[in-house]
C-alpha positions in Angstrom: -9.7 13.6 -13.0 -7.1 13.9 -10.3 -8.0 10.7 -8.5 -7.1 8.6 -11.6 -3.5 9.7 -11.4 -3.0 9.0 -7.7 -1.2 5.8 -6.8 -3.4 3.3 -4.9 -1.3 3.6 -1.7 -2.0 7.3 -1.4 -5.7 6.6 -1.6 -5.4 4.0 1.2 -3.5 6.6 3.3 -6.3 9.1 2.7 -9.0 6.7 3.6 -7.1 5.7 6.7 -6.9 9.4 7.7 -10.6 9.8 7.2 -11.4 6.7 9.2 -9.2 8.0 12.0 -11.1 11.3 12.1 -14.4 9.4 12.1 -13.3 7.1 14.8 -12.3 10.1 17.0 -15.6 11.9 16.4 -17.5 8.7 17.1 -15.7 8.0 20.3 -16.2 11.6 21.4 -19.9 11.4 20.6 -20.2 8.1 22.5 -18.4 9.6 25.6 -20.6 12.7 25.5 -23.7 10.6 25.6 -22.6 8.7 28.8 -23.8 11.5 31.1 -27.0 12.0 29.3 -30.2 9.9 29.0 -29.5 9.0 25.4 -26.7 6.4 25.9 -25.7 4.3 23.0 -25.7 0.5 23.4 -22.4 -1.0 24.4 -22.6 -3.5 21.5 -23.1 -0.7 18.9 -20.1 1.3 20.2 -17.9 -1.7 20.4 -18.9 -3.1 17.0 -18.4 0.2 15.3 -15.1 1.1 16.8 -13.8 -2.5 16.3 -14.8 -2.4 12.6 -13.2 0.9 12.0 -10.0 -0.2 13.8 -9.9 -3.4 11.7 -10.3 -1.5 8.5 -7.6 1.0 9.4 -5.2 -1.9 10.3 -6.0 -3.8 7.1 -5.3 -0.6 5.0 -2.1 0.0 7.0 -0.9 -3.6 6.4 -1.6 -3.4 2.7 0.2 -0.1 2.4 3.3 -1.1 4.5 3.5 -4.4 2.6 3.7 -2.4 -0.7 6.5 -0.2 0.7 8.3 -3.3 2.1 8.1 -4.9 -1.4 9.5 -1.7 -3.0 12.4 -1.8 -0.5 13.2 -5.4 -1.1 13.1 -5.1 -4.9 15.4 -2.1 -4.6 17.9 -3.8 -2.3 17.8 -7.4 -3.5 19.6 -7.1 -6.8 22.6 -5.4 -5.2 22.8 -7.9 -2.4 22.5 -10.9 -4.8 25.2 -9.4 -7.0 27.5 -9.1 -3.9 26.9 -12.7 -2.9 27.7 -14.0 -6.4 30.5 -11.5 -7.2 34.3 -12.1 -6.8 
């Protein structure tokens, strides 16, 4: 299966993109209902959009932390050698 060979950070980026599309469609649907008689409750809209935004932020932090770790492990040995060298 193709998903078994993907790194975890690519999966988090894909999920983040899907959550972004869902958030945009949800916000559009909520705005479209403002002028009609079928308005969604404010609590429902706020809770759903806040939850999706939190999930997106958590996935982004995890992914960026991984890239920061890779950058540090790539740079650190060279800088440590420079500090200890002649």
